Backbone bond lengths (Angstrom), bond angles and torsions (degrees), N, CA, C in turn:
res aa  C-N    CA-C-N  psi(-1)  N-CA   C-N-CA  omega(-1)  CA-C   N-CA-C  phi
1 M - - - 1.465 - - 1.530 110.91 -
2 T 1.345 116.76 -42.61 1.461 120.38 179.42 1.523 111.08 -63.52
3 T 1.355 116.01 -44.24 1.461 120.55 178.90 1.522 110.59 -61.65
4 Y 1.322 116.15 -40.02 1.464 122.20 178.83 1.530 110.55 -61.77
5 A 1.327 115.80 -45.86 1.468 120.37 -179.27 1.526 111.13 -65.88
6 L 1.341 117.04 -41.41 1.461 120.60 179.17 1.519 111.30 -64.46
7 S 1.345 116.30 -39.88 1.460 120.18 178.94 1.523 111.40 -63.75
8 D 1.325 117.02 -43.52 1.468 120.91 178.20 1.527 111.07 -64.65
9 S 1.338 116.17 -40.80 1.462 120.11 -179.52 1.524 110.74 -65.15
10 W 1.330 117.07 -38.61 1.467 120.11 179.18 1.528 110.79 -68.67
11 T 1.328 116.97 -35.39 1.459 120.45 175.87 1.520 110.73 -61.32
12 M 1.326 116.01 -42.88 1.460 120.54 178.05 1.528 111.55 -68.73
13 T 1.326 116.80 -32.92 1.469 119.93 176.50 1.520 110.46 -64.87
14 R 1.325 117.29 -44.46 1.469 120.77 178.79 1.525 110.89 -63.15
15 R 1.322 116.52 -33.80 1.468 119.86 175.42 1.515 110.88 -61.59
16 E 1.337 116.50 -44.80 1.468 119.85 179.93 1.523 111.22 -66.88
17 L 1.334 117.62 -38.80 1.459 120.57 179.48 1.527 111.29 -66.24
18 A 1.322 116.14 -32.00 1.467 119.39 177.60 1.525 111.25 -63.95
19 H 1.344 116.31 -28.87 1.464 120.29 177.29 1.527 111.00 -65.26
20 W 1.337 117.20 -27.87 1.459 119.89 179.13 1.522 110.79 -59.98
21 A 1.327 116.22 -42.20 1.467 120.48 -178.34 1.524 111.40 -67.32
22 R 1.332 116.49 -32.70 1.461 120.57 -179.10 1.530 112.35 -85.23
23 Q 1.341 116.90 -24.05 1.463 120.97 -178.85 1.527 110.36 -131.67
24 P 1.337 117.18 63.06 1.472 119.41 -176.80 1.520 113.44 -66.38
25 A 1.335 117.26 -25.43 1.471 120.16 -177.89 1.518 111.00 -60.59
26 Q 1.328 116.98 -41.08 1.463 120.46 -178.84 1.523 110.85 -63.69
27 V 1.329 116.83 -39.64 1.468 120.88 178.23 1.522 110.34 -66.42
28 L 1.336 116.68 -43.80 1.470 120.81 -178.61 1.523 111.43 -63.80
29 V 1.328 116.77 -40.31 1.472 120.11 177.84 1.518 110.13 -61.29
30 G 1.322 116.32 -42.07 1.461 120.13 179.00 1.518 113.08 -63.42
31 L 1.338 117.05 -29.92 1.460 120.97 179.37 1.532 112.13 -83.53
32 V 1.325 116.17 -35.34 1.470 120.41 -174.68 1.526 112.08 -80.74
33 F 1.338 117.88 -34.62 1.459 120.98 -175.39 1.528 113.03 -56.74
34 P 1.350 120.41 -47.82 1.476 119.23 177.76 1.521 112.80 -61.99
35 V 1.329 116.88 -34.30 1.468 120.02 178.03 1.522 110.15 -64.05
36 M 1.341 116.41 -41.32 1.463 120.26 177.86 1.521 110.98 -62.48
37 L 1.328 117.32 -40.71 1.465 120.20 178.14 1.526 110.85 -63.79
38 L 1.328 116.50 -41.62 1.462 120.40 179.11 1.516 110.70 -60.57
39 L 1.310 116.94 -46.44 1.470 120.90 -179.82 1.530 111.15 -66.25
40 M 1.326 116.22 -39.51 1.457 120.32 -176.94 1.523 111.49 -67.08
41 F 1.338 116.68 -49.77 1.457 119.43 -177.04 1.530 111.81 -76.08
42 G 1.322 116.88 -30.99 1.457 119.63 -176.81 1.513 114.49 -81.96
43 Y 1.348 116.11 -31.87 1.457 117.66 -171.08 1.525 114.46 -129.27
44 L 1.330 118.17 -20.68 1.458 119.57 -178.73 1.528 111.31 -99.15
45 I 1.337 116.10 -60.68 1.463 120.34 179.37 1.516 111.08 -77.39
46 G 1.342 115.93 -38.02 1.460 119.74 -176.09 1.521 109.89 78.42
47 G 1.289 116.98 -175.00 1.470 120.37 -179.15 1.501 109.93 166.33
48 G 1.310 115.31 -146.97 1.449 119.27 177.14 1.508 114.32 96.81
49 R 1.341 117.32 25.05 1.456 119.07 178.72 1.522 110.01 -62.80
50 G 1.309 116.34 122.85 1.448 121.54 179.08 1.513 114.48 79.86
51 V 1.338 116.92 7.66 1.466 120.75 -177.50 1.521 109.43 -103.71
52 D 1.333 115.73 126.67 1.458 120.50 174.43 1.527 109.10 -92.90
53 G 1.311 116.46 137.43 1.457 119.32 178.19 1.519 112.28 92.60
54 D 1.322 115.28 -157.51 1.464 121.81 -174.91 1.526 110.00 -74.34
55 Y 1.350 116.11 120.81 1.462 120.13 -178.48 1.522 111.85 -65.75
56 V 1.335 118.01 -32.29 1.462 120.77 -179.56 1.523 110.56 -62.82
57 D 1.334 117.30 -36.93 1.468 120.61 176.92 1.531 111.13 -63.71
58 F 1.327 115.98 -30.98 1.463 121.27 176.98 1.526 110.47 -80.06
59 L 1.339 115.86 -39.80 1.455 121.18 -171.73 1.524 113.25 -71.93
60 V 1.318 118.28 -43.80 1.466 120.85 -172.29 1.533 112.30 -59.03
61 P 1.341 119.99 -49.98 1.466 118.35 176.40 1.524 112.35 -60.62
62 G 1.333 117.12 -35.98 1.456 120.40 177.46 1.515 111.85 -64.76
63 M 1.338 116.69 -40.29 1.458 120.52 178.14 1.523 111.32 -67.46
64 L 1.321 117.01 -36.09 1.471 120.34 176.76 1.527 110.09 -61.46
65 A 1.337 116.37 -42.62 1.462 120.25 178.45 1.528 111.18 -68.90
66 L 1.342 116.26 -40.41 1.464 120.62 -179.98 1.528 110.41 -62.38
67 T 1.327 116.32 -38.35 1.465 120.67 178.73 1.526 111.27 -62.62
68 M 1.325 116.81 -33.55 1.458 120.15 179.40 1.528 112.34 -71.22
69 A 1.324 117.39 -23.74 1.464 120.98 179.17 1.520 111.35 -86.05
70 F 1.332 116.50 -32.70 1.459 120.96 -176.73 1.534 110.28 -97.19
71 G 1.341 115.19 178.16 1.460 120.11 176.67 1.512 114.34 78.32
72 L 1.337 117.22 21.57 1.463 120.79 179.03 1.529 112.64 -86.89
73 E 1.343 116.22 -4.64 1.461 118.69 -175.79 1.527 112.36 -58.86
74 G 1.338 116.80 -39.20 1.455 120.31 -178.34 1.515 112.07 -59.63
75 T 1.315 116.07 -46.46 1.463 120.73 178.52 1.528 111.16 -65.84
76 M 1.319 116.49 -44.17 1.459 120.37 -179.04 1.524 111.23 -64.07
77 L 1.332 117.08 -41.29 1.461 120.49 178.19 1.525 110.95 -64.64
78 A 1.337 116.70 -42.30 1.464 120.57 -179.08 1.528 110.68 -60.79
79 V 1.333 116.50 -41.65 1.469 120.33 -179.77 1.527 110.72 -65.29
80 T 1.337 116.84 -47.16 1.469 119.56 -178.15 1.527 111.67 -68.15
81 Q 1.327 117.85 -36.47 1.461 120.39 178.95 1.528 110.90 -65.98
82 D 1.324 116.40 -41.94 1.465 119.27 177.78 1.525 110.97 -62.05
83 L 1.338 115.73 -38.48 1.470 119.32 179.72 1.526 111.44 -66.41
84 N 1.338 115.99 -41.37 1.460 119.59 -174.68 1.520 113.59 -81.54
85 K 1.313 117.58 -23.14 1.469 120.61 179.63 1.524 112.45 -89.69
86 G 1.311 116.90 -1.08 1.456 119.43 179.15 1.505 114.63 81.91
87 V 1.345 116.77 6.82 1.466 120.44 -179.28 1.526 110.31 -63.65
88 I 1.330 115.80 -42.49 1.462 119.98 -179.27 1.524 110.74 -61.56
89 D 1.331 116.56 -40.09 1.462 119.93 179.60 1.519 111.38 -62.07
90 R 1.348 116.43 -38.43 1.464 119.33 178.76 1.525 110.84 -67.07
91 F 1.337 116.13 -38.75 1.465 119.12 178.11 1.531 110.73 -65.29
92 R 1.342 116.09 -36.52 1.460 119.41 -179.15 1.524 112.35 -65.05
93 S 1.333 115.91 -26.57 1.467 119.50 -179.83 1.527 111.99 -76.85
94 M 1.337 116.06 -9.36 1.454 120.70 -179.92 1.529 110.09 -95.56
95 P 1.328 117.33 158.86 1.480 120.43 176.24 1.527 110.74 -75.24
96 M 1.328 115.35 77.40 1.470 121.57 -173.91 1.520 110.19 -123.64
97 A 1.314 115.90 144.82 1.460 121.08 179.56 1.528 110.46 -63.16
98 D 1.325 116.78 141.43 1.459 121.62 177.27 1.530 109.82 -61.62
99 G 1.306 115.91 134.47 1.456 120.59 176.37 1.513 114.74 83.94
100 A 1.358 119.42 -2.28 1.465 121.14 -178.55 1.525 111.25 -61.48
101 V 1.339 116.67 -34.59 1.461 120.70 179.04 1.528 110.51 -62.76
102 L 1.332 116.29 -45.75 1.464 120.35 -179.66 1.524 111.43 -67.77
103 V 1.331 116.91 -41.03 1.471 120.29 179.21 1.516 110.08 -63.85
104 G 1.337 117.18 -43.64 1.464 120.06 178.58 1.506 111.95 -60.28
105 R 1.333 116.53 -42.09 1.465 120.58 178.18 1.525 111.06 -64.40
106 S 1.326 117.35 -39.82 1.461 120.68 -179.15 1.529 111.51 -68.54
107 V 1.333 117.59 -38.32 1.468 120.45 178.24 1.529 110.43 -64.33
108 A 1.344 116.99 -43.14 1.456 120.35 178.34 1.525 110.90 -61.20
109 D 1.333 116.19 -41.89 1.476 120.54 178.25 1.523 110.60 -62.79
110 M 1.333 117.50 -41.41 1.454 120.40 -179.14 1.530 111.14 -66.39
111 L 1.333 117.17 -36.74 1.472 120.13 176.56 1.524 110.34 -63.58
112 Q 1.325 116.78 -41.39 1.456 119.68 177.01 1.529 110.86 -66.95
113 S 1.326 117.47 -33.87 1.463 120.88 178.29 1.523 111.15 -65.89
114 V 1.340 116.50 -40.09 1.472 120.15 175.92 1.525 109.79 -60.57
115 L 1.339 116.19 -45.63 1.468 120.45 178.73 1.522 110.72 -61.27
116 G 1.341 116.33 -41.95 1.457 120.04 179.26 1.517 112.49 -63.09
117 L 1.330 117.52 -40.11 1.462 120.71 176.53 1.522 111.28 -62.28
118 L 1.327 116.50 -43.61 1.467 120.45 -179.43 1.526 110.77 -62.59
119 V 1.331 116.70 -41.79 1.465 120.28 179.84 1.520 110.56 -64.78
120 L 1.330 117.47 -46.64 1.465 120.84 -177.59 1.521 111.17 -66.48
121 V 1.325 117.87 -40.48 1.466 121.17 176.69 1.531 110.03 -63.46
122 G 1.332 116.31 -41.90 1.462 119.86 179.15 1.514 112.37 -61.70
123 V 1.335 117.05 -43.57 1.466 120.96 178.46 1.523 110.42 -64.75
124 A 1.332 116.84 -43.04 1.466 120.76 179.64 1.532 111.00 -61.44
125 L 1.324 116.82 -42.02 1.468 120.28 177.81 1.520 110.87 -63.76
126 A 1.326 116.83 -38.51 1.462 120.81 178.77 1.526 111.48 -65.91
127 L 1.335 116.26 -28.03 1.468 121.05 179.83 1.522 112.74 -85.93
128 G 1.340 116.64 -1.89 1.455 119.68 176.14 1.508 115.53 109.05
129 W 1.325 117.97 -4.46 1.460 120.21 177.05 1.522 109.67 -69.38
130 R 1.317 116.96 145.26 1.459 120.86 -178.65 1.530 110.59 -134.91
131 V 1.334 114.58 145.55 1.461 121.63 173.71 1.516 108.53 -83.19
132 H 1.329 117.36 124.33 1.468 121.10 -176.85 1.524 112.61 -100.38
133 G 1.326 116.73 -1.88 1.455 120.44 178.01 1.517 111.63 -98.53
134 T 1.318 116.93 -173.87 1.455 122.23 179.44 1.531 109.96 -80.00
135 F 1.336 116.20 167.89 1.453 120.16 178.24 1.530 110.27 -64.78
136 G 1.327 116.56 -36.82 1.461 119.92 176.67 1.513 111.74 -62.81
137 A 1.339 116.42 -40.24 1.461 120.46 177.55 1.530 110.46 -65.67
138 F 1.324 116.58 -37.22 1.467 121.18 177.54 1.528 110.39 -61.66
139 L 1.333 116.68 -46.36 1.467 120.44 178.30 1.531 110.67 -62.98
140 G 1.338 116.55 -38.62 1.455 119.94 177.04 1.514 111.87 -62.56
141 A 1.346 116.42 -40.22 1.458 120.82 178.47 1.527 110.68 -63.72
142 M 1.341 116.81 -42.64 1.464 120.26 178.52 1.534 110.20 -63.97
143 G 1.331 116.44 -37.61 1.460 120.39 178.05 1.518 112.01 -63.07
144 L 1.339 116.97 -41.64 1.469 120.50 178.13 1.529 110.83 -63.85
145 L 1.323 116.35 -40.63 1.464 120.45 179.30 1.529 111.30 -63.03
146 L 1.331 116.51 -44.03 1.460 120.34 -178.96 1.529 111.62 -70.34
147 L 1.323 117.03 -32.62 1.465 120.17 175.35 1.524 110.17 -64.36
148 F 1.326 116.74 -43.09 1.459 120.60 177.25 1.526 110.47 -63.05
149 R 1.339 116.66 -41.10 1.464 120.63 178.40 1.534 110.87 -61.45
150 F 1.314 116.40 -42.01 1.457 120.67 -178.27 1.526 110.73 -61.88
151 A 1.337 116.04 -40.30 1.462 119.67 177.43 1.532 111.18 -66.35
152 M 1.329 117.22 -45.17 1.460 120.98 178.93 1.522 110.95 -63.59
153 L 1.318 116.39 -33.87 1.457 121.46 -179.11 1.528 111.54 -60.89
154 W 1.325 116.62 -43.81 1.469 118.93 -178.20 1.518 111.84 -74.30
155 I 1.331 116.51 -25.95 1.469 118.46 170.58 1.525 109.10 -64.89
156 G 1.351 115.77 -43.89 1.458 120.15 178.90 1.515 112.90 -63.08
157 I 1.331 117.53 -40.33 1.463 121.08 179.08 1.527 110.61 -63.00
158 L 1.335 116.29 -43.09 1.468 119.66 178.09 1.524 110.63 -63.35
159 L 1.331 117.31 -46.06 1.463 120.69 -179.88 1.524 110.98 -62.08
160 A 1.333 117.52 -35.30 1.461 121.05 178.66 1.518 110.90 -63.73
161 M 1.326 116.29 -42.94 1.467 118.97 179.41 1.517 111.62 -69.86
162 V 1.329 117.04 -31.85 1.464 120.24 176.00 1.526 109.77 -68.95
163 A 1.348 116.26 -41.67 1.466 120.63 178.90 1.529 110.42 -63.06
164 G 1.330 115.94 -45.64 1.461 120.42 173.46 1.507 115.95 83.83
165 K 1.340 118.29 -32.58 1.459 121.52 -175.58 1.533 109.94 -126.46
166 P 1.354 117.39 143.47 1.470 120.71 -179.22 1.525 113.47 -55.79
167 E 1.349 116.21 -37.65 1.462 118.79 -177.59 1.522 112.83 -68.24
168 M 1.329 117.57 -14.80 1.459 121.41 178.99 1.524 112.69 -90.57
169 V 1.336 116.77 -10.68 1.461 120.50 -174.34 1.517 111.56 -62.10
170 Q 1.335 117.35 -44.02 1.464 119.98 -177.67 1.523 110.85 -61.54
171 A 1.327 117.08 -39.74 1.465 120.16 179.01 1.516 110.80 -65.79
172 V 1.331 117.02 -41.42 1.465 120.93 -179.90 1.520 111.00 -69.71
173 Q 1.346 116.51 -34.15 1.464 120.89 -179.51 1.522 111.82 -60.59
174 I 1.333 116.22 -27.91 1.466 120.44 179.03 1.526 111.06 -58.81
175 L 1.333 116.85 -28.48 1.463 120.52 -179.96 1.521 111.82 -63.67
176 I 1.326 117.20 -23.15 1.460 121.13 -178.67 1.526 111.43 -85.92
177 W 1.321 117.67 -21.29 1.457 120.59 -177.34 1.526 114.21 -56.03
178 P 1.344 119.12 -43.55 1.470 117.68 179.91 1.526 113.46 -57.56
179 V 1.344 116.93 -31.78 1.463 119.28 178.14 1.516 110.35 -60.46
180 G 1.337 116.58 -38.75 1.459 120.22 -178.28 1.516 113.95 -77.74
181 F 1.326 116.33 -46.24 1.459 118.99 -172.53 1.523 113.70 -87.89
182 L 1.339 118.39 -22.51 1.466 120.18 172.56 1.525 108.95 -90.44
183 S 1.310 114.91 56.91 1.457 121.89 -177.25 1.521 109.16 -143.32
184 N 1.323 115.79 178.76 1.459 120.32 178.55 1.519 111.77 -97.08
185 A 1.347 116.95 23.94 1.464 120.47 -178.94 1.522 111.86 -64.09
186 L 1.326 116.90 -37.53 1.462 120.77 -173.29 1.527 113.64 -113.47
187 A 1.310 118.05 -19.36 1.466 121.23 -178.43 1.517 109.60 -149.09
188 S 1.328 115.35 155.73 1.455 121.03 -179.18 1.533 110.50 -79.28
189 P 1.335 118.63 139.37 1.472 120.74 177.63 1.523 112.88 -59.00
190 E 1.341 117.31 -25.76 1.462 120.38 -179.82 1.524 112.41 -63.04
191 S 1.337 117.39 -21.56 1.464 121.03 -179.09 1.524 112.06 -87.91
192 M 1.342 117.35 -1.37 1.457 122.09 -174.44 1.528 110.49 -104.56
193 P 1.345 117.23 162.45 1.464 119.52 172.78 1.521 110.33 -56.53
194 G 1.329 116.83 151.66 1.455 121.38 -172.85 1.515 115.01 -52.55
195 W 1.344 116.62 -49.14 1.473 120.49 -177.86 1.523 111.44 -64.50
196 L 1.366 115.52 -39.57 1.459 119.62 -179.42 1.522 111.07 -69.36
197 G 1.338 115.96 -39.66 1.453 119.53 177.71 1.515 112.08 -60.89
198 T 1.342 116.38 -36.62 1.472 120.20 178.18 1.518 111.09 -65.18
199 V 1.346 115.97 -44.10 1.468 120.35 177.60 1.525 110.44 -60.11
200 V 1.319 115.61 -44.82 1.472 121.08 -178.81 1.521 110.85 -62.10
201 E 1.315 116.99 -42.95 1.462 120.23 -177.70 1.529 111.76 -65.65
202 W 1.326 117.69 -29.26 1.465 120.92 -179.72 1.521 112.51 -85.94
203 N 1.314 117.04 -9.54 1.466 120.97 178.63 1.534 109.56 -61.54
204 P 1.348 119.11 129.10 1.467 120.73 178.66 1.519 113.66 -54.60
205 M 1.343 116.61 -36.06 1.458 118.56 179.59 1.517 111.67 -67.86
206 S 1.337 117.81 -33.68 1.459 121.29 176.52 1.527 110.68 -62.93
207 Q 1.330 116.07 -38.97 1.464 119.73 178.20 1.530 110.43 -63.01
208 T 1.330 116.21 -42.38 1.469 119.80 178.10 1.518 110.67 -65.44
209 A 1.332 117.73 -46.03 1.463 121.02 -178.77 1.530 111.22 -61.65
210 T 1.336 117.18 -42.26 1.467 121.17 -179.65 1.526 110.76 -65.81
211 A 1.338 116.71 -42.34 1.464 120.55 178.66 1.525 111.03 -64.30
212 V 1.333 116.71 -40.67 1.468 120.76 179.10 1.519 110.58 -65.51
213 R 1.331 116.93 -40.97 1.469 119.82 177.05 1.525 110.65 -60.90
214 D 1.324 116.47 -40.22 1.465 120.08 179.46 1.522 110.79 -65.04
215 L 1.330 117.52 -45.35 1.464 121.35 -178.45 1.525 111.94 -66.63
216 L 1.340 116.16 -33.88 1.463 119.92 -179.07 1.521 112.41 -89.85
217 G 1.323 117.01 -1.98 1.462 120.59 178.03 1.504 113.89 72.13
218 G 1.337 117.39 30.04 1.458 121.06 -177.90 1.511 112.95 -95.71
219 E 1.329 115.09 172.99 1.461 121.63 176.98 1.531 109.56 -63.55
220 G 1.339 116.26 140.08 1.448 120.93 176.83 1.511 114.32 87.04
221 G 1.330 117.97 1.04 1.455 120.02 178.23 1.524 111.30 -77.76
222 E 1.313 116.26 142.64 1.467 121.59 178.80 1.519 109.06 -134.63
223 A 1.309 116.46 131.42 1.459 120.63 178.98 1.527 110.29 -66.15
224 G 1.310 116.27 149.96 1.457 120.70 176.40 1.506 115.16 94.10
225 H 1.342 118.09 0.34 1.459 120.22 -178.74 1.525 112.58 -94.43
226 V 1.324 117.46 -6.68 1.460 119.70 -177.97 1.528 110.54 -63.06
227 W 1.327 116.73 -41.28 1.475 119.42 -179.09 1.518 110.89 -60.52
228 A 1.348 116.48 -40.08 1.470 120.05 179.56 1.526 110.60 -69.78
229 A 1.347 116.36 -35.04 1.457 120.74 179.02 1.526 111.64 -68.96
230 V 1.320 117.17 -19.41 1.469 121.77 174.28 1.528 109.91 -91.60
231 A 1.325 116.96 -43.02 1.468 121.35 -174.38 1.531 112.30 -66.54
232 W 1.337 117.42 -42.33 1.462 120.03 -177.55 1.529 112.27 -60.99
233 P 1.346 119.23 -53.16 1.480 118.47 178.92 1.524 112.96 -60.37
234 L 1.341 116.97 -39.44 1.465 118.92 179.03 1.525 111.28 -63.32
235 A 1.332 116.17 -38.46 1.463 120.12 177.66 1.533 110.66 -65.68
236 L 1.344 116.66 -42.57 1.464 120.47 177.48 1.524 111.25 -62.75
237 L 1.332 116.28 -41.61 1.464 120.21 177.88 1.526 111.58 -63.69
238 A 1.325 116.09 -39.39 1.464 120.00 -179.71 1.523 111.67 -62.28
239 V 1.324 116.18 -26.60 1.471 120.47 179.66 1.524 111.38 -90.87
240 F 1.347 116.69 -51.83 1.465 120.07 -168.08 1.526 114.21 -86.67
241 F 1.334 119.20 -27.11 1.460 119.97 177.60 1.534 111.09 -62.35
242 P 1.347 118.80 -53.04 1.471 117.64 179.24 1.528 112.69 -65.17
243 L 1.344 117.07 -32.33 1.466 119.02 177.51 1.529 110.74 -64.56
244 A 1.345 116.64 -40.65 1.459 120.27 179.50 1.524 110.91 -66.28
245 V 1.334 116.82 -43.95 1.463 120.60 178.89 1.524 110.81 -63.45
246 R 1.329 116.39 -41.08 1.475 120.53 179.29 1.522 110.76 -65.65
247 K 1.337 116.33 -40.83 1.463 119.98 178.05 1.524 110.68 -63.20
248 F 1.331 116.99 -42.10 1.462 121.23 179.13 1.536 110.21 -63.94
249 S 1.323 116.95 -41.58 1.465 120.62 178.70 1.531 110.76 -64.45
250 A 1.336 115.89 -36.60 1.463 119.72 -179.99 1.535 110.82 -67.69
251 L 1.329 116.93 -32.20 1.462 120.49 179.22 1.510 111.93 -66.32
252 S 1.325 116.43 -24.62 1.460 120.61 -176.57 1.525 112.53 -84.50
253 K 1.324 116.81 -4.81 1.461 119.84 -177.52 1.531 111.28 -94.34
């Protein structure tokens, strides 16, 4: 049964990857947009409120975390389009494991997220940013970022099925924005009003960004946040993964 489910999920993953070749513009936009934000906040607008030292060392890990929270529109649109075009119904008529469509979509998104991280890290290195930790710490930081992305991904998949229609995705996506901007990705909580700083510090993305800064040896890193950067995504997955699977199963009835 497990082998059967994995085979079906991989088939659905290859289907999603085939869309990349037919719609390369969407993939390129997803890769270029975080780079534009990095350049804009790091060199055009500037920033660094409450940050001691080099702002770029603070900004890059924050941008890596912010990228993991944003860019879910592609996945959400793909899910709603499949639902509205009857593609899901055709898959249901086949001897296919339950949830293989969603798993395939999530794997494709994670592969694109890995590519996006590599591109953003490469651009940051070209601009002079440097990793001050060990290679093992760097891999650990990338793992935390991808874990956070995986949790956000299943929230996005659930919201897409709740939205139901592609034209509703943009409105629903707005619900994810507070997670990104009410965080310490771009500014230190110490520079904010007390109540707002508390909210920001409790944001799951802030925990990931702080842990990544610590592992990469950047400004704003604090030891002891790795456990929270693991616990928060796992807690989100424990809630939203089964809800998404249950919602998908309900659609088939």
